CHARMM internal coordinates of N, CA and C (Angstrom, degrees):
IC EDIT
DIST 1 N 1 CA 1.4524
DIST 1 CA 1 C 1.5303
ANGL 1 N 1 CA 1 C 109.43
DIST 1 C 2 N 1.2974
ANGL 1 CA 1 C 2 N 117.05
DIHE 1 N 1 CA 1 C 2 N 143.56
DIST 2 N 2 CA 1.4601
ANGL 1 C 2 N 2 CA 121.18
DIHE 1 CA 1 C 2 N 2 CA -180.00
DIST 2 CA 2 C 1.5202
ANGL 2 N 2 CA 2 C 109.97
DIHE 1 C 2 N 2 CA 2 C -66.41
DIST 2 C 3 N 1.3248
ANGL 2 CA 2 C 3 N 115.83
DIHE 2 N 2 CA 2 C 3 N 137.22
DIST 3 N 3 CA 1.4638
ANGL 2 C 3 N 3 CA 119.31
DIHE 2 CA 2 C 3 N 3 CA -176.66
DIST 3 CA 3 C 1.5242
ANGL 3 N 3 CA 3 C 112.12
DIHE 2 C 3 N 3 CA 3 C -86.44
DIST 3 C 4 N 1.3122
ANGL 3 CA 3 C 4 N 118.07
DIHE 3 N 3 CA 3 C 4 N -20.84
DIST 4 N 4 CA 1.4608
ANGL 3 C 4 N 4 CA 120.83
DIHE 3 CA 3 C 4 N 4 CA 178.07
DIST 4 CA 4 C 1.5238
ANGL 4 N 4 CA 4 C 109.08
DIHE 3 C 4 N 4 CA 4 C -142.47
DIST 4 C 5 N 1.2962
ANGL 4 CA 4 C 5 N 114.90
DIHE 4 N 4 CA 4 C 5 N 163.20
DIST 5 N 5 CA 1.4566
ANGL 4 C 5 N 5 CA 119.63
DIHE 4 CA 4 C 5 N 5 CA -178.17
DIST 5 CA 5 C 1.5244
ANGL 5 N 5 CA 5 C 110.51
DIHE 4 C 5 N 5 CA 5 C -71.33
DIST 5 C 6 N 1.3342
ANGL 5 CA 5 C 6 N 117.30
DIHE 5 N 5 CA 5 C 6 N 134.23
DIST 6 N 6 CA 1.4649
ANGL 5 C 6 N 6 CA 120.63
DIHE 5 CA 5 C 6 N 6 CA 178.28
DIST 6 CA 6 C 1.5291
ANGL 6 N 6 CA 6 C 111.11
DIHE 5 C 6 N 6 CA 6 C -70.09
DIST 6 C 7 N 1.3042
ANGL 6 CA 6 C 7 N 115.88
DIHE 6 N 6 CA 6 C 7 N 162.89
DIST 7 N 7 CA 1.4583
ANGL 6 C 7 N 7 CA 122.72
DIHE 6 CA 6 C 7 N 7 CA -178.26
DIST 7 CA 7 C 1.5246
ANGL 7 N 7 CA 7 C 110.28
DIHE 6 C 7 N 7 CA 7 C -106.41
DIST 7 C 8 N 1.3230
ANGL 7 CA 7 C 8 N 116.35
DIHE 7 N 7 CA 7 C 8 N 138.16
DIST 8 N 8 CA 1.4617
ANGL 7 C 8 N 8 CA 122.63
DIHE 7 CA 7 C 8 N 8 CA 177.04
DIST 8 CA 8 C 1.5335
ANGL 8 N 8 CA 8 C 108.97
DIHE 7 C 8 N 8 CA 8 C -67.79
DIST 8 C 9 N 1.3281
ANGL 8 CA 8 C 9 N 116.67
DIHE 8 N 8 CA 8 C 9 N 128.89
DIST 9 N 9 CA 1.4613
ANGL 8 C 9 N 9 CA 120.81
DIHE 8 CA 8 C 9 N 9 CA 178.24
DIST 9 CA 9 C 1.5201
ANGL 9 N 9 CA 9 C 112.61
DIHE 8 C 9 N 9 CA 9 C -74.90
DIST 9 C 10 N 1.3211
ANGL 9 CA 9 C 10 N 117.17
DIHE 9 N 9 CA 9 C 10 N -12.21
DIST 10 N 10 CA 1.4543
ANGL 9 C 10 N 10 CA 121.11
DIHE 9 CA 9 C 10 N 10 CA -179.20
DIST 10 CA 10 C 1.5298
ANGL 10 N 10 CA 10 C 112.25
DIHE 9 C 10 N 10 CA 10 C -89.50
DIST 10 C 11 N 1.3389
ANGL 10 CA 10 C 11 N 117.63
DIHE 10 N 10 CA 10 C 11 N -48.50
DIST 11 N 11 CA 1.4681
ANGL 10 C 11 N 11 CA 120.50
DIHE 10 CA 10 C 11 N 11 CA -174.62
DIST 11 CA 11 C 1.5291
ANGL 11 N 11 CA 11 C 114.00
DIHE 10 C 11 N 11 CA 11 C -116.05
DIST 11 C 12 N 1.3246
ANGL 11 CA 11 C 12 N 117.84
DIHE 11 N 11 CA 11 C 12 N -12.94
DIST 12 N 12 CA 1.4596
ANGL 11 C 12 N 12 CA 121.14
DIHE 11 CA 11 C 12 N 12 CA 178.64
DIST 12 CA 12 C 1.5272
ANGL 12 N 12 CA 12 C 115.54
DIHE 11 C 12 N 12 CA 12 C 87.75
DIST 12 C 13 N 1.3341
ANGL 12 CA 12 C 13 N 117.20
DIHE 12 N 12 CA 12 C 13 N -0.38
DIST 13 N 13 CA 1.4712
ANGL 12 C 13 N 13 CA 120.27
DIHE 12 CA 12 C 13 N 13 CA 178.50
DIST 13 CA 13 C 1.5241
ANGL 13 N 13 CA 13 C 111.29
DIHE 12 C 13 N 13 CA 13 C -75.29
DIST 13 C 14 N 1.3310
ANGL 13 CA 13 C 14 N 115.87
DIHE 13 N 13 CA 13 C 14 N 151.12
DIST 14 N 14 CA 1.4572
ANGL 13 C 14 N 14 CA 121.26
DIHE 13 CA 13 C 14 N 14 CA 171.88
DIST 14 CA 14 C 1.5258
ANGL 14 N 14 CA 14 C 108.50
DIHE 13 C 14 N 14 CA 14 C -75.02
DIST 14 C 15 N 1.3240
ANGL 14 CA 14 C 15 N 117.77
DIHE 14 N 14 CA 14 C 15 N 137.38
DIST 15 N 15 CA 1.4587
ANGL 14 C 15 N 15 CA 121.82
DIHE 14 CA 14 C 15 N 15 CA 177.61
DIST 15 CA 15 C 1.5210
ANGL 15 N 15 CA 15 C 109.41
DIHE 14 C 15 N 15 CA 15 C -74.63
DIST 15 C 16 N 1.3208
ANGL 15 CA 15 C 16 N 116.28
DIHE 15 N 15 CA 15 C 16 N 135.88
DIST 16 N 16 CA 1.4550
ANGL 15 C 16 N 16 CA 121.34
DIHE 15 CA 15 C 16 N 16 CA 174.92
DIST 16 CA 16 C 1.5181
ANGL 16 N 16 CA 16 C 108.95
DIHE 15 C 16 N 16 CA 16 C -70.43
DIST 16 C 17 N 1.3291
ANGL 16 CA 16 C 17 N 114.95
DIHE 16 N 16 CA 16 C 17 N 146.38
DIST 17 N 17 CA 1.4490
ANGL 16 C 17 N 17 CA 119.81
DIHE 16 CA 16 C 17 N 17 CA 177.67
DIST 17 CA 17 C 1.5186
ANGL 17 N 17 CA 17 C 109.53
DIHE 16 C 17 N 17 CA 17 C -84.12
DIST 17 C 18 N 1.3060
ANGL 17 CA 17 C 18 N 115.92
DIHE 17 N 17 CA 17 C 18 N 133.96
DIST 18 N 18 CA 1.4571
ANGL 17 C 18 N 18 CA 121.83
DIHE 17 CA 17 C 18 N 18 CA 177.38
DIST 18 CA 18 C 1.5159
ANGL 18 N 18 CA 18 C 109.67
DIHE 17 C 18 N 18 CA 18 C -100.08
DIST 18 C 19 N 1.3091
ANGL 18 CA 18 C 19 N 116.88
DIHE 18 N 18 CA 18 C 19 N -155.30
DIST 19 N 19 CA 1.4646
ANGL 18 C 19 N 19 CA 120.60
DIHE 18 CA 18 C 19 N 19 CA -177.51
DIST 19 CA 19 C 1.5244
ANGL 19 N 19 CA 19 C 112.38
DIHE 18 C 19 N 19 CA 19 C -72.55
DIST 19 C 20 N 1.3192
ANGL 19 CA 19 C 20 N 115.60
DIHE 19 N 19 CA 19 C 20 N 151.92
DIST 20 N 20 CA 1.4652
ANGL 19 C 20 N 20 CA 121.25
DIHE 19 CA 19 C 20 N 20 CA 172.51
DIST 20 CA 20 C 1.5197
ANGL 20 N 20 CA 20 C 107.01
DIHE 19 C 20 N 20 CA 20 C -84.56
DIST 20 C 21 N 1.3136
ANGL 20 CA 20 C 21 N 116.32
DIHE 20 N 20 CA 20 C 21 N 131.52
DIST 21 N 21 CA 1.4579
ANGL 20 C 21 N 21 CA 122.53
DIHE 20 CA 20 C 21 N 21 CA 178.53
DIST 21 CA 21 C 1.5268
ANGL 21 N 21 CA 21 C 106.33
DIHE 20 C 21 N 21 CA 21 C -112.47
DIST 21 C 22 N 1.3171
ANGL 21 CA 21 C 22 N 116.35
DIHE 21 N 21 CA 21 C 22 N 98.71
DIST 22 N 22 CA 1.4612
ANGL 21 C 22 N 22 CA 119.93
DIHE 21 CA 21 C 22 N 22 CA -173.47
DIST 22 CA 22 C 1.5180
ANGL 22 N 22 CA 22 C 108.46
DIHE 21 C 22 N 22 CA 22 C 65.56
DIST 22 C 23 N 1.3264
ANGL 22 CA 22 C 23 N 116.71
DIHE 22 N 22 CA 22 C 23 N -123.52
DIST 23 N 23 CA 1.4647
ANGL 22 C 23 N 23 CA 120.38
DIHE 22 CA 22 C 23 N 23 CA 179.00
DIST 23 CA 23 C 1.5264
ANGL 23 N 23 CA 23 C 112.14
DIHE 22 C 23 N 23 CA 23 C -96.26
DIST 23 C 24 N 1.3461
ANGL 23 CA 23 C 24 N 117.01
DIHE 23 N 23 CA 23 C 24 N 3.22
DIST 24 N 24 CA 1.4682
ANGL 23 C 24 N 24 CA 121.00
DIHE 23 CA 23 C 24 N 24 CA -178.84
DIST 24 CA 24 C 1.5216
ANGL 24 N 24 CA 24 C 110.60
DIHE 23 C 24 N 24 CA 24 C -99.41
DIST 24 C 25 N 1.3214
ANGL 24 CA 24 C 25 N 115.89
DIHE 24 N 24 CA 24 C 25 N 144.85
DIST 25 N 25 CA 1.4577
ANGL 24 C 25 N 25 CA 121.94
DIHE 24 CA 24 C 25 N 25 CA 176.72
DIST 25 CA 25 C 1.5191
ANGL 25 N 25 CA 25 C 108.72
DIHE 24 C 25 N 25 CA 25 C -105.17
DIST 25 C 26 N 1.3285
ANGL 25 CA 25 C 26 N 115.54
DIHE 25 N 25 CA 25 C 26 N 133.55
DIST 26 N 26 CA 1.4624
ANGL 25 C 26 N 26 CA 121.26
DIHE 25 CA 25 C 26 N 26 CA 177.63
DIST 26 CA 26 C 1.5222
ANGL 26 N 26 CA 26 C 108.81
DIHE 25 C 26 N 26 CA 26 C -102.16
DIST 26 C 27 N 1.3291
ANGL 26 CA 26 C 27 N 116.41
DIHE 26 N 26 CA 26 C 27 N 130.61
DIST 27 N 27 CA 1.4552
ANGL 26 C 27 N 27 CA 121.75
DIHE 26 CA 26 C 27 N 27 CA 173.97
DIST 27 CA 27 C 1.5158
ANGL 27 N 27 CA 27 C 107.74
DIHE 26 C 27 N 27 CA 27 C -104.30
DIST 27 C 28 N 1.3119
ANGL 27 CA 27 C 28 N 116.95
DIHE 27 N 27 CA 27 C 28 N 152.40
DIST 28 N 28 CA 1.4618
ANGL 27 C 28 N 28 CA 122.23
DIHE 27 CA 27 C 28 N 28 CA -173.81
DIST 28 CA 28 C 1.5260
ANGL 28 N 28 CA 28 C 110.60
DIHE 27 C 28 N 28 CA 28 C -81.98
DIST 28 C 29 N 1.3172
ANGL 28 CA 28 C 29 N 114.61
DIHE 28 N 28 CA 28 C 29 N 82.31
DIST 29 N 29 CA 1.4491
ANGL 28 C 29 N 29 CA 121.99
DIHE 28 CA 28 C 29 N 29 CA -179.85
DIST 29 CA 29 C 1.5160
ANGL 29 N 29 CA 29 C 110.03
DIHE 28 C 29 N 29 CA 29 C 173.14
DIST 29 C 30 N 1.3267
ANGL 29 CA 29 C 30 N 115.88
DIHE 29 N 29 CA 29 C 30 N -165.25
DIST 30 N 30 CA 1.4641
ANGL 29 C 30 N 30 CA 121.79
DIHE 29 CA 29 C 30 N 30 CA -179.74
DIST 30 CA 30 C 1.5197
ANGL 30 N 30 CA 30 C 109.91
DIHE 29 C 30 N 30 CA 30 C -133.41
DIST 30 C 31 N 1.3322
ANGL 30 CA 30 C 31 N 115.32
DIHE 30 N 30 CA 30 C 31 N 158.99
DIST 31 N 31 CA 1.4591
ANGL 30 C 31 N 31 CA 122.22
DIHE 30 CA 30 C 31 N 31 CA 175.15
DIST 31 CA 31 C 1.5190
ANGL 31 N 31 CA 31 C 107.57
DIHE 30 C 31 N 31 CA 31 C -129.79
DIST 31 C 32 N 1.3231
ANGL 31 CA 31 C 32 N 116.80
DIHE 31 N 31 CA 31 C 32 N 139.14
DIST 32 N 32 CA 1.4585
ANGL 31 C 32 N 32 CA 121.80
DIHE 31 CA 31 C 32 N 32 CA 179.90
DIST 32 CA 32 C 1.5264
ANGL 32 N 32 CA 32 C 109.46
DIHE 31 C 32 N 32 CA 32 C -75.02
DIST 32 C 33 N 1.3230
ANGL 32 CA 32 C 33 N 115.95
DIHE 32 N 32 CA 32 C 33 N 133.90
DIST 33 N 33 CA 1.4630
ANGL 32 C 33 N 33 CA 120.83
DIHE 32 CA 32 C 33 N 33 CA 179.82
DIST 33 CA 33 C 1.5328
ANGL 33 N 33 CA 33 C 111.91
DIHE 32 C 33 N 33 CA 33 C -69.60
DIST 33 C 34 N 1.3276
ANGL 33 CA 33 C 34 N 118.09
DIHE 33 N 33 CA 33 C 34 N -19.04
DIST 34 N 34 CA 1.4626
ANGL 33 C 34 N 34 CA 121.53
DIHE 33 CA 33 C 34 N 34 CA -175.56
DIST 34 CA 34 C 1.5273
ANGL 34 N 34 CA 34 C 113.21
DIHE 33 C 34 N 34 CA 34 C -103.74
DIST 34 C 35 N 1.3278
ANGL 34 CA 34 C 35 N 117.91
DIHE 34 N 34 CA 34 C 35 N -57.92
DIST 35 N 35 CA 1.4668
ANGL 34 C 35 N 35 CA 119.87
DIHE 34 CA 34 C 35 N 35 CA -175.77
DIST 35 CA 35 C 1.5367
ANGL 35 N 35 CA 35 C 112.76
DIHE 34 C 35 N 35 CA 35 C -93.96
DIST 35 C 36 N 1.3426
ANGL 35 CA 35 C 36 N 117.29
DIHE 35 N 35 CA 35 C 36 N -8.68
DIST 36 N 36 CA 1.4691
ANGL 35 C 36 N 36 CA 124.42
DIHE 35 CA 35 C 36 N 36 CA 176.84
DIST 36 CA 36 C 1.5274
ANGL 36 N 36 CA 36 C 114.21
DIHE 35 C 36 N 36 CA 36 C 67.96
DIST 36 C 37 N 1.3299
ANGL 36 CA 36 C 37 N 118.52
DIHE 36 N 36 CA 36 C 37 N 14.46
DIST 37 N 37 CA 1.4669
ANGL 36 C 37 N 37 CA 120.92
DIHE 36 CA 36 C 37 N 37 CA 174.97
DIST 37 CA 37 C 1.5235
ANGL 37 N 37 CA 37 C 108.63
DIHE 36 C 37 N 37 CA 37 C -69.38
DIST 37 C 38 N 1.3244
ANGL 37 CA 37 C 38 N 115.91
DIHE 37 N 37 CA 37 C 38 N 148.04
DIST 38 N 38 CA 1.4575
ANGL 37 C 38 N 38 CA 122.88
DIHE 37 CA 37 C 38 N 38 CA -176.25
DIST 38 CA 38 C 1.5166
ANGL 38 N 38 CA 38 C 109.43
DIHE 37 C 38 N 38 CA 38 C -114.31
DIST 38 C 39 N 1.3366
ANGL 38 CA 38 C 39 N 116.67
DIHE 38 N 38 CA 38 C 39 N 137.57
DIST 39 N 39 CA 1.4620
ANGL 38 C 39 N 39 CA 121.84
DIHE 38 CA 38 C 39 N 39 CA 173.51
DIST 39 CA 39 C 1.5213
ANGL 39 N 39 CA 39 C 109.06
DIHE 38 C 39 N 39 CA 39 C -128.43
DIST 39 C 40 N 1.3332
ANGL 39 CA 39 C 40 N 116.21
DIHE 39 N 39 CA 39 C 40 N 134.22
DIST 40 N 40 CA 1.4601
ANGL 39 C 40 N 40 CA 120.57
DIHE 39 CA 39 C 40 N 40 CA 178.05
DIST 40 CA 40 C 1.5252
ANGL 40 N 40 CA 40 C 109.88
DIHE 39 C 40 N 40 CA 40 C -74.55
DIST 40 C 41 N 1.3135
ANGL 40 CA 40 C 41 N 116.30
DIHE 40 N 40 CA 40 C 41 N 164.29
DIST 41 N 41 CA 1.4619
ANGL 40 C 41 N 41 CA 120.64
DIHE 40 CA 40 C 41 N 41 CA -178.56
DIST 41 CA 41 C 1.5252
ANGL 41 N 41 CA 41 C 111.81
DIHE 40 C 41 N 41 CA 41 C -66.35
DIST 41 C 42 N 1.3322
ANGL 41 CA 41 C 42 N 118.13
DIHE 41 N 41 CA 41 C 42 N -25.05
DIST 42 N 42 CA 1.4653
ANGL 41 C 42 N 42 CA 120.66
DIHE 41 CA 41 C 42 N 42 CA 178.09
DIST 42 CA 42 C 1.5254
ANGL 42 N 42 CA 42 C 111.01
DIHE 41 C 42 N 42 CA 42 C -71.34
DIST 42 C 43 N 1.3139
ANGL 42 CA 42 C 43 N 117.92
DIHE 42 N 42 CA 42 C 43 N -38.11
DIST 43 N 43 CA 1.4660
ANGL 42 C 43 N 43 CA 120.78
DIHE 42 CA 42 C 43 N 43 CA 177.59
DIST 43 CA 43 C 1.5240
ANGL 43 N 43 CA 43 C 110.98
DIHE 42 C 43 N 43 CA 43 C -74.43
DIST 43 C 44 N 1.3023
ANGL 43 CA 43 C 44 N 117.44
DIHE 43 N 43 CA 43 C 44 N -35.21
DIST 44 N 44 CA 1.4572
ANGL 43 C 44 N 44 CA 122.26
DIHE 43 CA 43 C 44 N 44 CA -179.27
DIST 44 CA 44 C 1.5215
ANGL 44 N 44 CA 44 C 110.69
DIHE 43 C 44 N 44 CA 44 C -78.11
DIST 44 C 45 N 1.3142
ANGL 44 CA 44 C 45 N 117.56
DIHE 44 N 44 CA 44 C 45 N -12.35
DIST 45 N 45 CA 1.4623
ANGL 44 C 45 N 45 CA 126.43
DIHE 44 CA 44 C 45 N 45 CA -178.50
DIST 45 CA 45 C 1.5243
ANGL 45 N 45 CA 45 C 108.73
DIHE 44 C 45 N 45 CA 45 C 56.57
DIST 45 C 46 N 1.3037
ANGL 45 CA 45 C 46 N 119.47
DIHE 45 N 45 CA 45 C 46 N -125.82
DIST 46 N 46 CA 1.4612
ANGL 45 C 46 N 46 CA 120.72
DIHE 45 CA 45 C 46 N 46 CA -177.84
DIST 46 CA 46 C 1.5239
ANGL 46 N 46 CA 46 C 112.19
DIHE 45 C 46 N 46 CA 46 C -104.28
DIST 46 C 47 N 1.3195
ANGL 46 CA 46 C 47 N 117.57
DIHE 46 N 46 CA 46 C 47 N 7.89
DIST 47 N 47 CA 1.4623
ANGL 46 C 47 N 47 CA 120.55
DIHE 46 CA 46 C 47 N 47 CA -176.31
DIST 47 CA 47 C 1.5263
ANGL 47 N 47 CA 47 C 110.74
DIHE 46 C 47 N 47 CA 47 C -111.08
DIST 47 C 48 N 1.3411
ANGL 47 CA 47 C 48 N 116.01
DIHE 47 N 47 CA 47 C 48 N 68.71
DIST 48 N 48 CA 1.4605
ANGL 47 C 48 N 48 CA 120.49
DIHE 47 CA 47 C 48 N 48 CA -178.32
DIST 48 CA 48 C 1.5204
ANGL 48 N 48 CA 48 C 114.14
DIHE 47 C 48 N 48 CA 48 C -70.48
DIST 48 C 49 N 1.3312
ANGL 48 CA 48 C 49 N 117.98
DIHE 48 N 48 CA 48 C 49 N -4.66
DIST 49 N 49 CA 1.4596
ANGL 48 C 49 N 49 CA 120.35
DIHE 48 CA 48 C 49 N 49 CA 178.47
DIST 49 CA 49 C 1.5265
ANGL 49 N 49 CA 49 C 112.59
DIHE 48 C 49 N 49 CA 49 C -101.74
DIST 49 C 50 N 1.3306
ANGL 49 CA 49 C 50 N 117.27
DIHE 49 N 49 CA 49 C 50 N -4.49
DIST 50 N 50 CA 1.4720
ANGL 49 C 50 N 50 CA 120.40
DIHE 49 CA 49 C 50 N 50 CA 178.48
DIST 50 CA 50 C 1.5295
ANGL 50 N 50 CA 50 C 109.13
DIHE 49 C 50 N 50 CA 50 C -62.71
DIST 50 C 51 N 1.3167
ANGL 50 CA 50 C 51 N 117.95
DIHE 50 N 50 CA 50 C 51 N 146.19
DIST 51 N 51 CA 1.4712
ANGL 50 C 51 N 51 CA 120.99
DIHE 50 CA 50 C 51 N 51 CA 179.49
DIST 51 CA 51 C 1.5286
ANGL 51 N 51 CA 51 C 111.92
DIHE 50 C 51 N 51 CA 51 C -60.00
DIST 51 C 52 N 1.3104
ANGL 51 CA 51 C 52 N 115.33
DIHE 51 N 51 CA 51 C 52 N 160.46
DIST 52 N 52 CA 1.4621
ANGL 51 C 52 N 52 CA 123.11
DIHE 51 CA 51 C 52 N 52 CA 177.43
DIST 52 CA 52 C 1.5322
ANGL 52 N 52 CA 52 C 109.10
DIHE 51 C 52 N 52 CA 52 C -55.95
DIST 52 C 53 N 1.3192
ANGL 52 CA 52 C 53 N 116.26
DIHE 52 N 52 CA 52 C 53 N 135.02
DIST 53 N 53 CA 1.4692
ANGL 52 C 53 N 53 CA 118.88
DIHE 52 CA 52 C 53 N 53 CA -178.22
DIST 53 CA 53 C 1.5189
ANGL 53 N 53 CA 53 C 112.91
DIHE 52 C 53 N 53 CA 53 C -76.57
DIST 53 C 54 N 1.3302
ANGL 53 CA 53 C 54 N 117.94
DIHE 53 N 53 CA 53 C 54 N -12.66
DIST 54 N 54 CA 1.4596
ANGL 53 C 54 N 54 CA 120.66
DIHE 53 CA 53 C 54 N 54 CA 179.25
DIST 54 CA 54 C 1.5225
ANGL 54 N 54 CA 54 C 112.02
DIHE 53 C 54 N 54 CA 54 C -92.76
DIST 54 C 55 N 1.3479
ANGL 54 CA 54 C 55 N 117.53
DIHE 54 N 54 CA 54 C 55 N -47.71
DIST 55 N 55 CA 1.4695
ANGL 54 C 55 N 55 CA 119.23
DIHE 54 CA 54 C 55 N 55 CA -175.49
DIST 55 CA 55 C 1.5267
ANGL 55 N 55 CA 55 C 113.71
DIHE 54 C 55 N 55 CA 55 C -119.52
DIST 55 C 56 N 1.3379
ANGL 55 CA 55 C 56 N 116.97
DIHE 55 N 55 CA 55 C 56 N -1.92
DIST 56 N 56 CA 1.4649
ANGL 55 C 56 N 56 CA 123.91
DIHE 55 CA 55 C 56 N 56 CA -179.07
DIST 56 CA 56 C 1.5316
ANGL 56 N 56 CA 56 C 112.52
DIHE 55 C 56 N 56 CA 56 C 68.22
DIST 56 C 57 N 1.3343
ANGL 56 CA 56 C 57 N 116.91
DIHE 56 N 56 CA 56 C 57 N 16.28
DIST 57 N 57 CA 1.4609
ANGL 56 C 57 N 57 CA 121.56
DIHE 56 CA 56 C 57 N 57 CA 178.60
DIST 57 CA 57 C 1.5251
ANGL 57 N 57 CA 57 C 112.14
DIHE 56 C 57 N 57 CA 57 C -76.61
DIST 57 C 58 N 1.3167
ANGL 57 CA 57 C 58 N 115.53
DIHE 57 N 57 CA 57 C 58 N 171.79
DIST 58 N 58 CA 1.4589
ANGL 57 C 58 N 58 CA 122.88
DIHE 57 CA 57 C 58 N 58 CA 178.59
DIST 58 CA 58 C 1.5260
ANGL 58 N 58 CA 58 C 110.12
DIHE 57 C 58 N 58 CA 58 C -71.58
DIST 58 C 59 N 1.3245
ANGL 58 CA 58 C 59 N 116.80
DIHE 58 N 58 CA 58 C 59 N 137.60
DIST 59 N 59 CA 1.4606
ANGL 58 C 59 N 59 CA 120.86
DIHE 58 CA 58 C 59 N 59 CA 177.59
DIST 59 CA 59 C 1.5173
ANGL 59 N 59 CA 59 C 110.39
DIHE 58 C 59 N 59 CA 59 C -105.74
DIST 59 C 60 N 1.3298
ANGL 59 CA 59 C 60 N 115.21
DIHE 59 N 59 CA 59 C 60 N 153.11
DIST 60 N 60 CA 1.4567
ANGL 59 C 60 N 60 CA 123.27
DIHE 59 CA 59 C 60 N 60 CA 179.46
DIST 60 CA 60 C 1.5205
ANGL 60 N 60 CA 60 C 108.88
DIHE 59 C 60 N 60 CA 60 C -127.02
DIST 60 C 61 N 1.3291
ANGL 60 CA 60 C 61 N 116.89
DIHE 60 N 60 CA 60 C 61 N 158.70
DIST 61 N 61 CA 1.4674
ANGL 60 C 61 N 61 CA 118.86
DIHE 60 CA 60 C 61 N 61 CA 173.18
DIST 61 CA 61 C 1.5283
ANGL 61 N 61 CA 61 C 109.29
DIHE 60 C 61 N 61 CA 61 C -57.66
DIST 61 C 62 N 1.2956
ANGL 61 CA 61 C 62 N 117.26
DIHE 61 N 61 CA 61 C 62 N 145.58
DIST 62 N 62 CA 1.4709
ANGL 61 C 62 N 62 CA 122.07
DIHE 61 CA 61 C 62 N 62 CA -174.45
DIST 62 CA 62 C 1.5341
ANGL 62 N 62 CA 62 C 111.96
DIHE 61 C 62 N 62 CA 62 C -81.38
DIST 62 C 63 N 1.3345
ANGL 62 CA 62 C 63 N 115.88
DIHE 62 N 62 CA 62 C 63 N 68.06
DIST 63 N 63 CA 1.4598
ANGL 62 C 63 N 63 CA 120.39
DIHE 62 CA 62 C 63 N 63 CA 172.11
DIST 63 CA 63 C 1.5045
ANGL 63 N 63 CA 63 C 108.90
DIHE 62 C 63 N 63 CA 63 C -76.08
DIST 63 C 64 N 1.3213
ANGL 63 CA 63 C 64 N 116.50
DIHE 63 N 63 CA 63 C 64 N 149.02
DIST 64 N 64 CA 1.4665
ANGL 63 C 64 N 64 CA 120.16
DIHE 63 CA 63 C 64 N 64 CA -179.53
DIST 64 CA 64 C 1.5250
ANGL 64 N 64 CA 64 C 112.55
DIHE 63 C 64 N 64 CA 64 C -58.38
DIST 64 C 65 N 1.3172
ANGL 64 CA 64 C 65 N 118.12
DIHE 64 N 64 CA 64 C 65 N -27.45
DIST 65 N 65 CA 1.4567
ANGL 64 C 65 N 65 CA 120.98
DIHE 64 CA 64 C 65 N 65 CA -179.84
DIST 65 CA 65 C 1.5313
ANGL 65 N 65 CA 65 C 113.06
DIHE 64 C 65 N 65 CA 65 C -71.09
DIST 65 C 66 N 1.3315
ANGL 65 CA 65 C 66 N 118.24
DIHE 65 N 65 CA 65 C 66 N -18.68
DIST 66 N 66 CA 1.4731
ANGL 65 C 66 N 66 CA 122.15
DIHE 65 CA 65 C 66 N 66 CA 178.02
DIST 66 CA 66 C 1.5259
ANGL 66 N 66 CA 66 C 112.45
DIHE 65 C 66 N 66 CA 66 C -92.36
DIST 66 C 67 N 1.3131
ANGL 66 CA 66 C 67 N 117.35
DIHE 66 N 66 CA 66 C 67 N -11.80
DIST 67 N 67 CA 1.4759
ANGL 66 C 67 N 67 CA 120.12
DIHE 66 CA 66 C 67 N 67 CA -174.43
DIST 67 CA 67 C 1.5110
ANGL 67 N 67 CA 67 C 111.61
DIHE 66 C 67 N 67 CA 67 C -87.41
END
COOR INIT
IC SEED 1 N 1 CA 1 C
IC BUILD
């Protein structure tokens, strides 16, 4: 499990922690499956399924296991 909140690569803010799903922690944002860049939910606005703004790769919910 992540020991601290990850930082958004777009704005530099720390991602808020969301609910724990089993043993996984969800952070309020997305992580790119390819380049691993992180975006907070405020930068992603309401379109959490839009491709990564850096590499256009697929994004996933920011679970601690993906970070």
